[in-house]
VOZA-371228 format. One record per residue (C-alpha): residue number from 1; x, y, z. Coordinates in Angstrom, 2 decimals, decimal comma. Each point is the difference from the previous one (the first is absolute). Layout:
! VOZA-371228
[atom NUM; [X; Y; Z]]
...
This chain:
! VOZA-371228
[atom 1; [20,02; -21,54; -2,92]]
[atom 2; [-3,04; -0,83; 2,11]]
[atom 3; [-1,88; -3,24; -0,64]]
[atom 4; [-3,58; -0,94; 0,68]]
[atom 5; [1,20; -2,52; 2,61]]
[atom 6; [1,96; 2,66; 1,90]]
[atom 7; [-2,95; 2,38; -0,22]]
[atom 8; [-2,29; -2,67; 1,46]]
[atom 9; [2,47; -0,73; 2,79]]
[atom 10; [0,70; 3,60; 0,94]]
[atom 11; [-3,46; 1,47; -0,46]]
[atom 12; [-0,65; 1,99; 3,17]]
[atom 13; [-2,02; 2,93; 1,23]]
[atom 14; [3,06; 1,31; 1,84]]
[atom 15; [1,58; 1,25; -3,22]]
[atom 16; [-3,16; 1,88; -0,92]]
[atom 17; [-0,42; 1,48; 3,47]]
[atom 18; [3,62; 1,14; 0,10]]
[atom 19; [-0,41; 1,72; -3,37]]
[atom 20; [-3,07; 1,87; 1,26]]
[atom 21; [1,87; 1,05; 3,14]]
[atom 22; [2,94; 1,27; -2,06]]
[atom 23; [-2,33; 2,05; -2,20]]
[atom 24; [-1,69; 1,53; 3,02]]
[atom 25; [3,33; 0,97; 1,55]]
[atom 26; [1,51; 1,49; -3,14]]
[atom 27; [-3,08; 1,85; -1,26]]
[atom 28; [-1,20; -0,30; -3,58]]
[atom 29; [1,38; 3,35; -1,13]]
[atom 30; [3,08; 0,40; 2,14]]
[atom 31; [3,16; 0,90; -1,84]]
[atom 32; [2,97; -0,92; 2,17]]
[atom 33; [2,21; 2,46; -1,85]]
[atom 34; [-1,79; 2,88; 1,73]]
[atom 35; [0,67; 1,09; 3,58]]
[atom 36; [-2,50; 1,75; 2,23]]
[atom 37; [0,56; 1,28; 3,54]]
[atom 38; [-2,03; -1,56; 2,77]]
[atom 39; [-1,87; 2,10; 2,54]]
[atom 40; [-1,12; -0,83; 3,53]]
[atom 41; [-3,57; 0,01; 1,30]]
[atom 42; [0,17; 3,76; 0,51]]
[atom 43; [0,98; 0,51; -3,63]]
[atom 44; [3,60; 0,97; 0,72]]
[atom 45; [3,03; -1,43; -1,75]]
[atom 46; [3,71; 0,58; -0,54]]
[atom 47; [2,61; -1,30; -2,40]]
[atom 48; [3,23; 1,16; -1,62]]
[atom 49; [0,43; -0,50; -3,73]]
[atom 50; [2,44; 1,13; -2,68]]
[atom 51; [-1,33; 1,04; -3,39]]
[atom 52; [2,18; -1,51; -2,72]]
[atom 53; [1,32; 1,49; -3,22]]
[atom 54; [-1,09; -1,03; -3,50]]
[atom 55; [0,00; -3,82; -0,26]]
[atom 56; [2,68; -1,52; -2,18]]
[atom 57; [-2,54; -1,73; -2,26]]
[atom 58; [-1,65; 3,31; -0,93]]
[atom 59; [3,08; 1,49; -1,63]]
[atom 60; [1,49; 3,47; 0,16]]
[atom 61; [-3,23; 1,70; -1,11]]
[atom 62; [-1,94; -1,42; 2,94]]
[atom 63; [-0,97; 1,81; 3,20]]
[atom 64; [-0,09; -1,01; 3,68]]
[atom 65; [-3,80; 0,09; -0,14]]
[atom 66; [-2,96; -0,46; -2,32]]
[atom 67; [-3,41; 1,63; 0,20]]
[atom 68; [-3,17; -2,08; -0,03]]
[atom 69; [-3,54; 1,34; -0,19]]
[atom 70; [-2,83; -2,13; 1,40]]
[atom 71; [-3,76; 0,18; 0,45]]
[atom 72; [-1,84; -1,45; 2,98]]
[atom 73; [-3,73; 0,37; 0,70]]
[atom 74; [-3,15; -2,01; 0,56]]
[atom 75; [-3,22; 0,23; -1,97]]
[atom 76; [-3,28; -1,95; 0,11]]
[atom 77; [1,65; -2,79; -2,01]]
[atom 78; [3,07; -0,50; 2,19]]
[atom 79; [3,52; 1,38; 0,29]]
[atom 80; [2,06; 1,60; -2,74]]
[atom 81; [3,67; -0,38; 1,01]]
[atom 82; [2,19; 0,42; -3,06]]
[atom 83; [3,17; 1,64; -1,26]]
[atom 84; [-0,72; 3,00; -2,19]]
[atom 85; [1,19; -0,08; -3,59]]
[atom 86; [0,87; 3,70; 0,33]]
[atom 87; [3,17; -1,27; 1,70]]
[atom 88; [1,25; -0,91; -3,47]]
[atom 89; [0,24; 3,60; -1,11]]
[atom 90; [-1,82; 3,18; -0,85]]
[atom 91; [-2,83; -0,55; -2,45]]
[atom 92; [-0,38; -3,73; 0,78]]
[atom 93; [-3,76; -0,50; 0,57]]
[atom 94; [-1,47; -1,68; 3,05]]
[atom 95; [-3,73; -0,73; 0,39]]
[atom 96; [-0,27; 1,46; 3,51]]
[atom 97; [1,66; 3,24; -1,08]]
[atom 98; [-2,29; 0,16; -3,03]]
[atom 99; [-3,07; -0,66; 2,13]]
[atom 100; [1,09; 2,53; 2,62]]
[atom 101; [0,42; 2,55; -2,77]]
[atom 102; [-3,60; -0,52; -1,05]]
[atom 103; [-1,16; 0,35; 3,59]]
[atom 104; [1,97; 3,21; 0,39]]
[atom 105; [-1,27; 1,48; -3,25]]
[atom 106; [-3,62; -0,70; 0,98]]
[atom 107; [0,10; 3,09; 2,22]]
[atom 108; [-1,83; -1,85; 2,78]]
[atom 109; [1,78; 0,57; 3,29]]
[atom 110; [-0,87; -3,47; 1,31]]
[atom 111; [1,58; -1,52; -3,11]]
[atom 112; [3,11; 2,12; 0,52]]
[atom 113; [0,24; -1,28; 3,56]]
[atom 114; [-0,35; -3,55; -1,32]]
[atom 115; [2,88; 0,63; -2,42]]
[atom 116; [2,11; 1,17; 2,93]]
[atom 117; [-0,78; -3,19; 1,93]]
[atom 118; [1,01; -2,08; -3,03]]
[atom 119; [3,20; 1,96; -0,61]]
[atom 120; [3,27; -1,70; -0,73]]
[atom 121; [2,49; -0,28; 2,87]]
[atom 122; [3,71; 0,53; -0,43]]
[atom 123; [2,44; -2,51; 1,47]]
[atom 124; [3,74; -0,41; -0,29]]
[atom 125; [1,97; -3,25; 0,03]]
[atom 126; [3,69; -0,30; 0,90]]
[atom 127; [2,46; -2,65; 1,03]]
[atom 128; [0,99; 0,18; 3,66]]
[atom 129; [2,37; -1,71; 2,37]]
[atom 130; [-1,63; -0,73; 3,37]]
[atom 131; [2,41; 1,21; 2,67]]
[atom 132; [-2,18; -0,48; 3,09]]
[atom 133; [-3,36; -1,75; 0,28]]
[atom 134; [-0,68; -0,92; 3,62]]
[atom 135; [-3,32; -1,63; -0,86]]
[atom 136; [1,68; -2,28; -2,56]]
[atom 137; [3,77; -0,06; 0,59]]
[atom 138; [0,32; -2,73; -2,63]]
[atom 139; [-0,51; 2,76; -2,59]]
[atom 140; [3,08; 1,95; 1,09]]
[atom 141; [2,79; 0,07; -2,56]]
[atom 142; [-2,33; -1,04; -2,83]]
[atom 143; [-1,04; 1,88; -3,14]]
[atom 144; [-3,70; 0,58; -0,63]]
[atom 145; [-2,28; 2,12; -2,11]]
[atom 146; [-1,82; 2,75; 1,91]]
[atom 147; [-3,24; 1,65; -1,08]]
[atom 148; [-0,43; 3,47; 1,51]]
[atom 149; [-1,96; 3,18; -0,46]]
[atom 150; [0,54; 3,64; -0,77]]
[atom 151; [0,88; 1,12; 3,53]]
[atom 152; [2,95; -2,36; 0,31]]
[atom 153; [1,14; 0,84; -3,53]]
[atom 154; [-0,07; 3,70; 0,85]]
[atom 155; [2,32; -0,58; 2,96]]
[atom 156; [2,46; -1,62; -2,39]]
[atom 157; [-0,46; 2,66; -2,67]]
[atom 158; [0,59; 2,83; 2,44]]
[atom 159; [3,42; -1,53; 0,73]]
[atom 160; [1,21; -0,57; -3,57]]
[atom 161; [-1,81; 2,87; -1,75]]
[atom 162; [-1,05; 2,72; 2,47]]
[atom 163; [-1,93; 2,94; -1,39]]
[atom 164; [1,29; 3,58; 0,40]]
[atom 165; [-2,77; 0,55; 2,53]]
[atom 166; [1,12; -3,01; 2,04]]
[atom 167; [3,62; 1,16; -0,14]]
[atom 168; [-1,01; 3,47; 1,20]]
[atom 169; [-2,15; -1,43; 2,80]]
[atom 170; [2,91; -2,17; 1,19]]
[atom 171; [2,36; 2,98; -0,13]]
[atom 172; [-2,27; 1,92; 2,36]]
[atom 173; [0,55; -2,82; 2,50]]
[atom 174; [3,75; 0,16; -0,46]]
[atom 175; [0,15; -3,10; -2,22]]
[atom 176; [1,92; -0,06; -3,27]]
[atom 177; [-2,10; -2,29; -2,16]]
[atom 178; [2,21; -1,71; -2,58]]
[atom 179; [-1,51; -2,68; -2,30]]
[atom 180; [1,08; -3,53; 0,93]]
[atom 181; [-0,48; -3,27; -1,86]]
[atom 182; [-1,95; -1,97; 2,58]]
[atom 183; [0,03; -3,07; -2,29]]
[atom 184; [3,80; -0,19; -0,27]]
[atom 185; [1,60; -3,27; 1,11]]
[atom 186; [2,99; 1,94; 1,31]]
[atom 187; [-1,38; 3,32; 1,25]]
[atom 188; [-3,68; -0,74; 0,48]]
[atom 189; [-2,15; 0,25; 3,11]]
[atom 190; [-2,08; -2,46; 2,00]]
[atom 191; [-3,68; 0,80; 0,30]]
[atom 192; [-1,74; -0,23; 3,37]]
[atom 193; [-3,57; -1,05; -0,71]]
[atom 194; [-2,15; 1,17; 2,90]]
[atom 195; [-3,68; -0,86; -0,18]]
[atom 196; [-2,66; 1,46; 2,25]]
[atom 197; [-3,77; -0,25; -0,06]]
[atom 198; [-1,45; 3,49; -0,21]]
[atom 199; [-3,78; 0,42; -0,21]]
[atom 200; [-0,32; -3,56; -1,24]]
[atom 201; [2,57; 0,31; -2,77]]
[atom 202; [3,59; -1,12; -0,31]]
[atom 203; [2,23; 3,03; 0,31]]
[atom 204; [3,62; 0,22; -1,14]]
[atom 205; [0,80; 3,60; 0,96]]
[atom 206; [2,61; -1,03; 2,57]]
[atom 207; [1,91; -2,13; -2,50]]
[atom 208; [3,41; 1,39; -0,92]]
[atom 209; [3,29; -0,57; -1,74]]
[atom 210; [3,02; -0,51; 2,25]]
[atom 211; [3,04; 2,24; -0,27]]
[atom 212; [-1,56; 3,03; -1,67]]
[atom 213; [1,37; 3,47; 0,65]]
[atom 214; [-0,83; 1,76; 3,24]]
[atom 215; [0,89; 3,47; 1,27]]
[atom 216; [3,11; -1,54; 1,56]]
[atom 217; [1,15; -2,62; -2,50]]
[atom 218; [-0,03; -0,46; -3,79]]
[atom 219; [-1,68; -2,99; -1,64]]
[atom 220; [2,01; -3,18; 0,29]]
[atom 221; [-0,83; -3,19; -1,87]]
[atom 222; [1,35; -3,48; 0,68]]
[atom 223; [0,88; -3,01; -2,19]]
[atom 224; [-2,63; -2,69; -0,03]]
[atom 225; [2,60; -2,72; 0,59]]
[atom 226; [3,67; -0,38; 0,86]]
[atom 227; [1,44; -0,47; -3,50]]
[atom 228; [-0,87; 0,16; -3,68]]
[atom 229; [-0,29; -3,76; -0,33]]
[atom 230; [-2,75; -0,10; 2,64]]
[atom 231; [-1,65; 3,05; -1,54]]
[atom 232; [-0,04; -1,65; -3,42]]
[atom 233; [-1,64; -3,09; 1,51]]
[atom 234; [-2,80; 2,16; 1,42]]
[atom 235; [-0,33; 1,88; -3,28]]
[atom 236; [-0,40; -3,17; -2,04]]
[atom 237; [-2,73; -1,25; 2,32]]
[atom 238; [-2,15; 3,02; -0,89]]
[atom 239; [-3,13; -0,68; -2,01]]
[atom 240; [-0,76; 1,61; -3,32]]
[atom 241; [-2,24; 3,02; 0,45]]
[atom 242; [-0,60; 0,48; -3,71]]
[atom 243; [-1,55; -3,46; -0,16]]
[atom 244; [-2,63; 1,00; 2,58]]
[atom 245; [-1,44; 2,67; -2,30]]
[atom 246; [0,61; -1,66; -3,37]]
[atom 247; [-3,04; -0,10; -2,35]]
[atom 248; [-0,48; -3,73; 0,56]]
[atom 249; [-0,71; 0,69; 3,70]]
[atom 250; [-3,22; 1,83; -0,84]]
[atom 251; [-3,33; -1,38; -1,09]]
[atom 252; [-1,38; 1,09; -3,34]]
[atom 253; [-2,39; 2,94; -0,28]]
[atom 254; [-2,80; -2,41; -0,87]]
[atom 255; [0,63; -2,23; 3,05]]
[atom 256; [0,01; 2,99; 2,34]]
[atom 257; [-3,07; 1,48; -1,65]]
[atom 258; [-1,91; -3,26; 0,47]]
[atom 259; [0,96; -0,07; 3,69]]
[atom 260; [-0,95; 3,65; 0,47]]
[atom 261; [-3,38; -0,59; -1,63]]
[atom 262; [-0,67; -2,91; 2,33]]
[atom 263; [1,08; 1,86; 3,14]]
[atom 264; [-2,05; 3,14; -0,76]]
[atom 265; [-2,90; -1,78; -1,67]]
[atom 266; [0,56; 1,81; -3,29]]
[atom 267; [-0,80; -3,14; -1,99]]
[atom 268; [-3,36; -0,48; 1,69]]
[atom 269; [1,16; -3,14; 1,83]]
[atom 270; [-0,23; 1,63; 3,41]]
[atom 271; [-2,00; 3,17; -0,39]]
[atom 272; [-2,96; -0,71; -2,31]]
[atom 273; [-1,43; 3,49; 0,56]]
[atom 274; [2,70; 1,28; -2,36]]
[atom 275; [1,73; 2,47; 2,29]]
[atom 276; [3,62; 0,53; -0,94]]
[atom 277; [1,21; -0,42; 3,57]]
[atom 278; [-1,23; -1,24; 3,34]]
[atom 279; [1,45; 0,11; 3,46]]
[atom 280; [3,76; 0,13; -0,29]]
[atom 281; [2,56; -0,36; 2,78]]
[atom 282; [3,65; 0,68; -0,62]]
[atom 283; [2,75; -2,06; 1,59]]
[atom 284; [0,96; 1,46; 3,36]]
[atom 285; [2,72; 2,58; -0,50]]
[atom 286; [2,96; 0,30; 2,27]]
[atom 287; [1,52; 3,26; 1,12]]
[atom 288; [2,78; -0,75; -2,48]]
[atom 289; [-2,37; 0,43; -2,95]]
[atom 290; [0,60; 3,55; -1,16]]
[atom 291; [-0,99; -0,32; -3,65]]
[atom 292; [-2,29; 2,70; -1,47]]
[atom 293; [-3,75; -0,43; 0,57]]
[atom 294; [-0,68; -0,35; -3,71]]
[atom 295; [2,56; 0,10; -2,77]]
[atom 296; [-2,00; 1,76; -2,71]]
[atom 297; [3,06; 0,49; -2,21]]
[atom 298; [0,73; -3,71; -0,29]]
[atom 299; [-3,63; -0,77; -0,65]]
[atom 300; [-0,19; 2,59; -2,74]]
[atom 301; [3,00; -1,64; -1,63]]
[atom 302; [-1,86; -3,30; -0,40]]
[atom 303; [-1,15; -0,46; -3,59]]
[atom 304; [-2,45; -2,85; 0,34]]
[atom 305; [-3,17; 0,95; 1,87]]
[atom 306; [-2,62; -2,17; 1,66]]
[atom 307; [-3,49; 0,96; -1,17]]
[atom 308; [-2,22; 0,83; 2,97]]
[atom 309; [-3,33; 1,69; 0,60]]
[atom 310; [-0,49; 2,95; 2,33]]
[atom 311; [-1,14; -1,62; 3,20]]
[atom 312; [-1,84; 1,10; 3,12]]
[atom 313; [2,32; 1,12; 2,77]]
[atom 314; [1,82; -3,03; 1,32]]
[atom 315; [0,23; -0,70; 3,70]]
[atom 316; [3,58; -0,06; 1,23]]
[atom 317; [1,06; -1,56; 3,28]]
[atom 318; [3,16; 1,14; 1,71]]
[atom 319; [2,10; -3,04; 0,97]]
[atom 320; [1,15; -0,61; 3,53]]
[atom 321; [3,60; 0,82; 0,85]]
[atom 322; [2,32; -2,93; -0,34]]
[atom 323; [3,55; -1,27; -0,49]]
[atom 324; [2,60; 0,56; -2,69]]
[atom 325; [-1,27; 0,02; -3,59]]
[atom 326; [2,33; -2,68; -1,30]]
[atom 327; [-1,04; -2,47; 2,72]]
[atom 328; [-3,68; 0,81; -0,39]]
[atom 329; [0,16; -0,34; -3,78]]
[atom 330; [1,32; -3,54; 0,40]]
[atom 331; [-2,91; -0,92; 2,25]]
[atom 332; [-2,61; 1,66; -2,20]]
[atom 333; [1,54; -1,58; -3,10]]
[atom 334; [-0,80; -3,38; 1,53]]
[atom 335; [-3,58; 1,12; 0,57]]
[atom 336; [-0,25; 1,18; -3,59]]
[atom 337; [1,26; -3,32; -1,34]]
[atom 338; [-2,55; -1,83; 2,14]]
[atom 339; [-2,91; 1,78; -1,71]]
């Protein structure tokens, strides 16, 4: 236990300065459980990862991934960077979805465009094993969480659940497309993550699973490690995915509504003229963001509506192209918390 005498003796600015330096290096919102690939100055990057099967802690009813919906945009009152409560299930209300519904129903095209800019974005989260990370070799052999978008998910889905159309298209190229469990610890496939910068956006089109069927060879998976004991060790290091989207991970409707009102000036704090929306910028989207422009069905399912007035057409600014959504959301979340 510290005493006043020891405090007097050891009182030093060095301790305070070191703490500030540590905070600056780690970042206020960084979650070390998550891995992100690093790109060079040209925006190119490469890594090899292995998507892992359902984590042990999630039980037999778990999945190798969870879906997370987020909102990210800027209004006259700052940034709104929040997880959407619609992640919790169909019919669960979220203030942004309710507000977007009102904008859409107004019939004003500018309001519809604003709703599109404020749309929810779909992300997936899985456990991965980093196989090769030249930029940070210290990550190799470690288990992380990985936040990725629709395009990468579709590459996985096409391997384990190809559609009849995809099977027919492969057959025309002489490939027999047989579903494979890419998440399997014993017969799974490494994933080559290839990042390019195309028209200012991160592009993942060249990314691919290793060992898939070709016109010459059938699909062939590989074990993730040499024996079951090593595989079990990797498996038990996996993080719970269910916990990431549990109800206690989401702010209440009222908290989100208060933030939305501040960001868009709906409470009069920012926009005293009473307009329902001002200039809104969405978070820069990556090429991996392939979610629908506006999910009217999910909005219609919301039961609690935000009362708004029909407003003059709102000005909408198209954001500049930028990096991957998950990285950008972390940065913009810091900006939002600084407001």
